[in-house]
KOLRO-951942 format. One line per 3 residues: their letters; for each residue z, x, y of C-alpha. Coordinates in steps of 0.2 Angstrom, whole numbers, plus 5000, padded with zeros to 4 digits. Layout:
N
a) Z/X/Y | ...
END
This chain:
617
xxx) 4751/4788/5139 | 4760/4786/5121 | 4773/4798/5112
xxx) 4770/4799/5094 | 4774/4812/5081 | 4760/4817/5070
xxx) 4762/4811/5051 | 4767/4828/5044 | 4779/4831/5057
xxx) 4789/4815/5054 | 4788/4819/5034 | 4793/4838/5038
xxx) 4809/4829/5046 | 4813/4818/5034 | 4811/4830/5019
xxx) 4822/4842/5029 | 4835/4828/5031 | 4835/4823/5013
xxx) 4838/4841/5006 | 4853/4841/5018 | 4860/4827/5012
xxx) 4858/4833/4993 | 4865/4850/4998 | 4880/4842/5007
xxx) 4884/4829/4994 | 4893/4842/4982 | 4908/4842/4995
xxx) 4911/4825/4991 | 4916/4832/4972 | 4933/4842/4978
xxx) 4937/4855/4963 | 4951/4849/4952 | 4968/4859/4949
xxx) 4966/4864/4931 | 4973/4876/4918 | 4963/4886/4907
xxx) 4969/4891/4888 | 4960/4905/4880 | 4965/4916/4867
xxx) 4973/4934/4870 | 4960/4941/4856 | 4942/4938/4855
xxx) 4944/4931/4837 | 4957/4919/4842 | 4952/4900/4838
xxx) 4954/4887/4853 | 4951/4868/4845 | 4956/4851/4847
xxx) 4973/4855/4837 | 4978/4868/4850 | 4974/4856/4866
xxx) 4985/4843/4855 | 4999/4855/4856 | 4998/4858/4874
xxx) 4996/4839/4878 | 5012/4835/4866 | 5021/4849/4878
xxx) 5016/4841/4894 | 5022/4825/4888 | 5038/4831/4884
xxx) 5039/4839/4900 | 5036/4822/4909 | 5020/4832/4918
xxx) 5005/4821/4922 | 4987/4829/4916 | 4970/4822/4913
xxx) 4954/4827/4906 | 4957/4838/4893 | 4941/4847/4886
xxx) 4935/4861/4874 | 4920/4874/4878 | 4915/4891/4876
xxx) 4931/4897/4867 | 4942/4889/4882 | 4952/4873/4884
xxx) 4954/4866/4900 | 4967/4854/4906 | 4965/4845/4923
xxx) 4979/4840/4936 | 4981/4828/4951 | 4990/4841/4961
xxx) 4994/4859/4963 | 5013/4856/4960 | 5009/4849/4943
xxx) 4997/4864/4939 | 5012/4876/4942 | 5024/4866/4934
xxx) 5013/4864/4918 | 5008/4884/4916 | 5025/4888/4909
xxx) 5027/4874/4898 | 5011/4876/4890 | 5013/4896/4888
xxx) 5029/4893/4879 | 5023/4880/4869 | 5008/4890/4863
xxx) 5016/4906/4862 | 5009/4925/4865 | 4993/4924/4856
xxx) 4986/4912/4870 | 4984/4914/4889 | 4987/4900/4901
xxx) 4979/4905/4918 | 4978/4896/4934 | 4962/4889/4938
xxx) 4950/4877/4949 | 4938/4866/4939 | 4923/4860/4947
xxx) 4918/4842/4947 | 4901/4843/4955 | 4888/4831/4943
xxx) 4876/4841/4933 | 4860/4834/4943 | 4866/4842/4957
xxx) 4873/4858/4950 | 4854/4858/4941 | 4847/4860/4959
xxx) 4858/4875/4964 | 4870/4864/4974 | 4889/4867/4975
xxx) 4903/4863/4988 | 4908/4875/5003 | 4923/4888/4999
xxx) 4939/4885/5006 | 4948/4899/5015 | 4966/4905/5011
xxx) 4973/4892/5025 | 4964/4877/5017 | 4966/4881/4998
xxx) 4981/4890/4998 | 4984/4908/4989 | 4991/4924/4995
xxx) 4991/4937/5010 | 4997/4954/5006 | 4998/4969/5018
xxx) 4999/4986/5009 | 5001/5003/5018 | 4992/5019/5011
xxx) 5004/5034/5008 | 4996/5047/5018 | 5006/5061/5014
xxx) 5003/5059/4996 | 4985/5058/5000 | 4985/5075/5008
xxx) 4996/5081/4994 | 4984/5076/4982 | 4970/5084/4991
xxx) 4980/5101/4993 | 4983/5103/4974 | 4964/5101/4972
xxx) 4962/5116/4984 | 4976/5126/4976 | 4965/5125/4959
xxx) 4950/5129/4968 | 4957/5144/4976 | 4966/5150/4961
xxx) 4950/5149/4952 | 4940/5159/4965 | 4954/5171/4966
xxx) 4953/5175/4948 | 4933/5175/4950 | 4935/5189/4964
xxx) 4949/5198/4953 | 4961/5195/4968 | 4979/5197/4962
xxx) 4989/5184/4966 | 5009/5179/4962 | 5008/5161/4965
xxx) 4999/5147/4975 | 5011/5132/4979 | 5010/5116/4990
xxx) 5023/5116/5003 | 5035/5101/5008 | 5026/5104/5027
xxx) 5009/5100/5018 | 5002/5118/5018 | 4997/5131/5004
xxx) 5006/5146/5003 | 4998/5160/4992 | 5009/5175/4987
xxx) 5005/5192/4985 | 5012/5209/4981 | 5000/5220/4989
xxx) 4995/5218/5008 | 4977/5222/5005 | 4976/5209/4991
xxx) 4982/5197/5005 | 4969/5202/5016 | 4955/5200/5003
xxx) 4962/5182/4999 | 4960/5179/5019 | 4942/5185/5019
xxx) 4939/5173/5004 | 4946/5159/5012 | 4938/5162/5030
xxx) 4921/5164/5021 | 4923/5148/5011 | 4938/5136/5018
xxx) 4933/5133/5036 | 4945/5117/5036 | 4960/5129/5035
xxx) 4969/5138/5048 | 4977/5155/5043 | 4994/5163/5045
xxx) 5002/5178/5038 | 5021/5183/5035 | 5031/5195/5024
xxx) 5048/5190/5016 | 5054/5205/5007 | 5043/5214/4995
xxx) 5030/5199/4995 | 5015/5195/5008 | 5011/5178/5011
xxx) 4995/5168/5017 | 4998/5151/5023 | 4984/5139/5024
xxx) 4985/5124/5037 | 4973/5110/5036 | 4965/5107/5054
xxx) 4969/5089/5063 | 4951/5085/5059 | 4951/5088/5041
xxx) 4968/5079/5040 | 4960/5063/5049 | 4945/5065/5037
xxx) 4957/5066/5021 | 4965/5050/5027 | 4950/5042/5032
xxx) 4943/5046/5015 | 4959/5038/5006 | 4958/5022/5015
xxx) 4941/5019/5012 | 4942/5024/4995 | 4957/5012/4992
xxx) 4947/4998/5001 | 4933/5001/4988 | 4944/5002/4973
xxx) 4954/4986/4979 | 4936/4975/4982 | 4932/4981/4964
xxx) 4949/4975/4957 | 4947/4959/4966 | 4931/4957/4959
xxx) 4938/4959/4942 | 4949/4945/4946 | 4936/4934/4949
xxx) 4943/4928/4967 | 4931/4917/4977 | 4929/4923/4994
xxx) 4942/4937/4996 | 4946/4946/5011 | 4949/4965/5010
xxx) 4948/4974/5027 | 4956/4989/5035 | 4970/4985/5048
xxx) 4975/5001/5059 | 4975/5019/5053 | 4983/5016/5037
xxx) 4985/4999/5032 | 4974/4986/5021 | 4973/4967/5022
xxx) 4970/4957/5006 | 4969/4938/5006 | 4966/4930/4989
xxx) 4962/4910/4991 | 4966/4901/4976 | 4978/4913/4967
xxx) 4994/4907/4964 | 5001/4919/4953 | 5006/4932/4965
xxx) 5016/4942/4953 | 4999/4947/4942 | 4990/4948/4958
xxx) 5003/4962/4965 | 5003/4971/4947 | 4984/4973/4948
xxx) 4982/4978/4965 | 4995/4989/4969 | 4993/4998/4952
xxx) 4989/5015/4954 | 4986/5019/4937 | 4975/5034/4932
xxx) 4971/5045/4916 | 4971/5064/4912 | 4963/5072/4898
xxx) 4973/5088/4893 | 4973/5099/4878 | 4990/5101/4868
xxx) 4997/5120/4873 | 4998/5132/4860 | 5015/5136/4852
xxx) 5015/5153/4862 | 5010/5146/4879 | 5024/5148/4891
xxx) 5030/5135/4905 | 5020/5143/4918 | 5005/5136/4910
xxx) 5011/5120/4902 | 5021/5105/4905 | 5031/5095/4895
xxx) 5030/5075/4894 | 5036/5061/4885 | 5026/5048/4875
xxx) 5024/5030/4882 | 5029/5021/4867 | 5044/5033/4862
xxx) 5052/5041/4877 | 5063/5053/4866 | 5046/5061/4859
xxx) 5038/5074/4869 | 5024/5087/4868 | 5020/5102/4878
xxx) 5002/5100/4887 | 4990/5112/4896 | 4992/5112/4914
xxx) 4973/5112/4916 | 4965/5095/4915 | 4950/5094/4907
xxx) 4943/5077/4916 | 4952/5062/4925 | 4950/5044/4927
xxx) 4940/5046/4943 | 4925/5051/4930 | 4926/5035/4921
xxx) 4910/5026/4924 | 4915/5011/4913 | 4929/5004/4902
xxx) 4930/4990/4891 | 4946/4983/4879 | 4942/4980/4861
xxx) 4950/4983/4844 | 4949/4996/4832 | 4945/4995/4813
xxx) 4964/4990/4809 | 4963/4977/4823 | 4975/4986/4835
xxx) 4971/4987/4854 | 4959/5000/4861 | 4948/5005/4877
xxx) 4931/5011/4875 | 4928/5025/4888 | 4911/5030/4896
xxx) 4912/5044/4907 | 4898/5049/4921 | 4887/5064/4919
xxx) 4899/5077/4924 | 4914/5070/4918 | 4904/5070/4899
xxx) 4898/5088/4901 | 4914/5094/4905 | 4923/5085/4890
xxx) 4910/5090/4878 | 4910/5109/4883 | 4930/5109/4881
xxx) 4930/5099/4865 | 4916/5109/4858 | 4926/5125/4859
xxx) 4943/5114/4854 | 4938/5108/4837 | 4956/5105/4827
xxx) 4966/5105/4842 | 4975/5091/4848 | 4969/5082/4866
xxx) 4982/5072/4874 | 4978/5056/4884 | 4990/5056/4900
xxx) 4994/5040/4909 | 4999/5041/4927 | 5008/5029/4938
xxx) 5018/5027/4953 | 5034/5018/4953 | 5044/5012/4968
xxx) 5057/5002/4974 | 5063/4996/4993 | 5080/5001/4998
xxx) 5089/4991/5011 | 5103/5001/5021 | 5113/4999/5037
xxx) 5111/5013/5051 | 5121/5011/5066 | 5121/4991/5064
xxx) 5103/4990/5061 | 5094/4986/5044 | 5082/5001/5039
xxx) 5070/4999/5024 | 5066/5014/5015 | 5054/5016/5000
xxx) 5057/5028/4985 | 5043/5033/4975 | 5040/5041/4960
xxx) 5026/5048/4950 | 5029/5045/4931 | 5016/5052/4918
xxx) 5018/5049/4900 | 5007/5052/4884 | 4997/5037/4877
xxx) 4990/5046/4863 | 4989/5064/4855 | 4975/5066/4843
xxx) 4966/5078/4834 | 4949/5083/4840 | 4937/5082/4824
xxx) 4922/5085/4833 | 4915/5088/4850 | 4915/5072/4861
xxx) 4901/5064/4872 | 4901/5055/4887 | 4908/5039/4876
xxx) 4924/5040/4866 | 4939/5028/4864 | 4957/5028/4868
xxx) 4970/5021/4854 | 4989/5021/4853 | 4990/5005/4866
xxx) 5005/4994/4863 | 4995/4977/4867 | 4981/4967/4870
xxx) 4987/4965/4889 | 4990/4983/4891 | 4971/4987/4885
xxx) 4964/4974/4895 | 4974/4979/4911 | 4971/4998/4909
xxx) 4952/4994/4906 | 4952/4983/4922 | 4959/4997/4933
xxx) 4949/5012/4926 | 4933/5001/4927 | 4937/4996/4945
xxx) 4942/5014/4949 | 4958/5022/4954 | 4966/5023/4971
xxx) 4964/5038/4981 | 4982/5037/4985 | 4998/5026/4982
xxx) 4999/5009/4992 | 5015/4999/4995 | 5017/4981/4999
xxx) 5024/4979/5016 | 5020/4960/5018 | 5018/4947/5007
xxx) 5013/4927/5012 | 5010/4915/5001 | 5001/4898/5007
xxx) 5005/4885/4995 | 4991/4873/4989 | 5002/4858/4997
xxx) 5002/4867/5014 | 4982/4869/5012 | 4980/4851/5010
xxx) 4991/4847/5026 | 4978/4858/5035 | 4964/4849/5027
xxx) 4969/4832/5031 | 4974/4838/5049 | 4956/4846/5051
xxx) 4948/4830/5045 | 4958/4820/5055 | 4951/4831/5071
xxx) 4934/4830/5064 | 4935/4811/5063 | 4944/4808/5080
xxx) 4931/4819/5090 | 4917/4811/5079 | 4923/4793/5085
xxx) 4926/4796/5102 | 4909/4805/5106 | 4900/4790/5096
xxx) 4909/4776/5106 | 4906/4786/5122 | 4887/4788/5119
xxx) 4885/4770/5112 | 4893/4762/5127 | 4885/4775/5142
xxx) 4868/4776/5134 | 4865/4761/5125 | 4850/4762/5112
xxx) 4846/4780/5118 | 4867/4782/5114 | 4863/4774/5096
xxx) 4849/4787/5093 | 4861/4802/5099 | 4874/4795/5084
xxx) 4862/4795/5072 | 4856/4813/5076 | 4874/4818/5077
xxx) 4877/4811/5060 | 4862/4820/5053 | 4869/4836/5062
xxx) 4884/4836/5052 | 4876/4834/5037 | 4865/4847/5038
xxx) 4880/4859/5046 | 4889/4856/5029 | 4872/4858/5019
xxx) 4870/4875/5027 | 4887/4882/5024 | 4886/4876/5005
xxx) 4870/4884/5001 | 4876/4900/5010 | 4893/4899/5001
xxx) 4900/4900/5018 | 4919/4900/5018 | 4927/4886/5028
xxx) 4943/4890/5037 | 4955/4880/5048 | 4946/4890/5064
xxx) 4929/4884/5055 | 4935/4865/5057 | 4938/4869/5075
xxx) 4920/4875/5076 | 4913/4859/5069 | 4923/4850/5081
xxx) 4916/4861/5095 | 4898/4858/5088 | 4900/4840/5087
xxx) 4904/4840/5108 | 4890/4852/5109 | 4877/4843/5099
xxx) 4878/4828/5111 | 4880/4839/5125 | 4859/4843/5124
xxx) 4856/4824/5123 | 4865/4820/5138 | 4854/4832/5147
xxx) 4839/4825/5140 | 4844/4806/5144 | 4850/4812/5161
xxx) 4832/4819/5164 | 4823/4805/5158 | 4835/4792/5170
xxx) 4830/4804/5185 | 4812/4803/5181 | 4813/4784/5179
xxx) 4823/4783/5196 | 4807/4794/5203 | 4795/4780/5197
xxx) 4788/4788/5181 | 4783/4775/5168 | 4794/4773/5154
xxx) 4783/4783/5143 | 4781/4797/5155 | 4798/4797/5159
xxx) 4803/4800/5140 | 4790/4815/5138 | 4796/4823/5154
xxx) 4813/4821/5150 | 4812/4830/5133 | 4800/4844/5139
xxx) 4808/4849/5155 | 4826/4848/5149 | 4820/4860/5134
xxx) 4822/4876/5144 | 4839/4872/5150 | 4845/4867/5133
xxx) 4838/4882/5125 | 4845/4895/5137 | 4861/4887/5136
xxx) 4862/4886/5117 | 4854/4903/5115 | 4869/4912/5126
xxx) 4881/4903/5115 | 4873/4909/5099 | 4875/4927/5105
xxx) 4893/4925/5108 | 4894/4918/5091 | 4885/4932/5082
xxx) 4897/4945/5093 | 4912/4936/5087 | 4905/4937/5068
xxx) 4901/4955/5070 | 4918/4962/5078 | 4929/4947/5072
xxx) 4940/4948/5056 | 4946/4933/5045 | 4948/4917/5055
xxx) 4938/4922/5070 | 4923/4925/5057 | 4925/4908/5049
xxx) 4924/4900/5069 | 4910/4912/5072 | 4900/4906/5056
xxx) 4901/4886/5059 | 4898/4887/5077 | 4882/4898/5075
xxx) 4876/4886/5060 | 4880/4872/5071 | 4872/4876/5086
xxx) 4855/4879/5076 | 4856/4861/5067 | 4862/4853/5084
xxx) 4846/4860/5092 | 4835/4854/5080 | 4844/4836/5079
xxx) 4845/4834/5097 | 4828/4839/5101 | 4817/4835/5085
xxx) 4826/4822/5078 | 4831/4811/5091 | 4813/4812/5099
xxx) 4807/4806/5082 | 4818/4791/5083 | 4814/4786/5101
xxx) 4794/4789/5096 | 4797/4776/5082 | 4807/4764/5093
xxx) 4795/4766/5110 | 4781/4777/5106 | 4768/4767/5101
xxx) 4770/4751/5113 | 4768/4747/5131 | 4787/4748/5137
xxx) 4793/4743/5155 | 4810/4745/5153 | 4821/4758/5144
xx) 4839/4754/5138 | 4848/4770/5143
END
């Protein structure tokens, strides 16, 4: 018998290998460290003269650079190292002034003919590219307080609708609602109302002096639900903000009951990243209080631009930033920064109804942010860290309503382009359901990332070289065949990861090293089976056929069980574990293809068409 593949199968194998080579090639062209220069306004001109100014500043500072280019209203300067890139940013920013923005970037170097085919390099994880790792904690007490504020507003509205007289509704320090009444029968009516419409509350009655109180306590199940919602909403908002930052392959995930992990590969400006991620900025739109309004129905706030100037605003909120469906930074007719706002349907109808009945009255845009600081003090000889937080509310603008608003309008009175851009970003990405605080910050420098890459490449090279040597010495011609298949396997593995835009991490490199060993494992089984068949007296061609066909079931079973484990690791694992699972899963599939199909095709080409008496195995 002869061992041959039909022509179509050989062509198919060649096409698969050729595509693998093409889509693995971009990994030979790593991204350059770069600085991108853009204008702070859309009308700012970026030209060759500007680039020359930046180059003169770098030359004066003694910082090496290369490949300056101008394209698409941006200028790009490339550097050989991350250290040069970091040193160049403040130099260029100082030389160009506030009209221009110098941003850290990574510039692709993949040739155009490859990018035109959709080929691109693998993305590198935090441990390889460098970047920042943040651990944030959600303020659960604030989340509960905010929800109780909403309940308090709803309950007051319902009490007024049912004509139940009350003296006050307040949120207490023990995270309960306290309703105050002058008459017991009014309290009983309120208790009946709460019992019918708010099943999440436990009710307690008490009397103090001449007043009757109804205390409402949230059930444990409802508290857990509110806390879970706060974390999930913050997760969604953080992911939106990270997407707005343009970070490739970020990691944003929950850790434990009230913490969130954020990893941003490639980000080196940690101050800007912290400001965007941790910002709790939100907006409230309120009408200015009438002159005869009392302090019970109004609040006094100062202006952001002038803290000495104040205004009285109604307590009732028209809409908040949560109703914003889109926001973009722009300029008004005078060239000053503004933010164009688009509300959702609910917010738009509410805004239209209120402004229609408030023509010639003034409406304020109230900016809300959380400011906090960490205080370290010694207690019984041990250092205790406390976070003091304060909610700051200030008026951005106070303008007269000339006509009824729709779902779209604009906010003016902003100080700078940076402020308008940041406010638009925060509103577009969504507000946080509760404040968050940074409890851990870790930076992985580009130089450390490069050391990890070098160590990973060395491990792959050593493992690959030792396996090649062993196979060649022990299995001779068949070992050479296995080595060719192993090389093809690595190429296909890189190609698949590049096409899938998978992120390569240090554990991912470990997965590649493991794949190298597993890839030849299948060939060892096949070759051992062929030697057994030869020892049993089968002719060479029959031994080759029997070796591949009878070893297939064993190889398939072993690889499927490993693949199932890898899929489970991917499903339940996080971060580095997922990176390992991805490379292992892809490596198993490519190694089965190369170990069974590719090696068989090569063996067929060497031995399949001739009468062979002896095999070099």
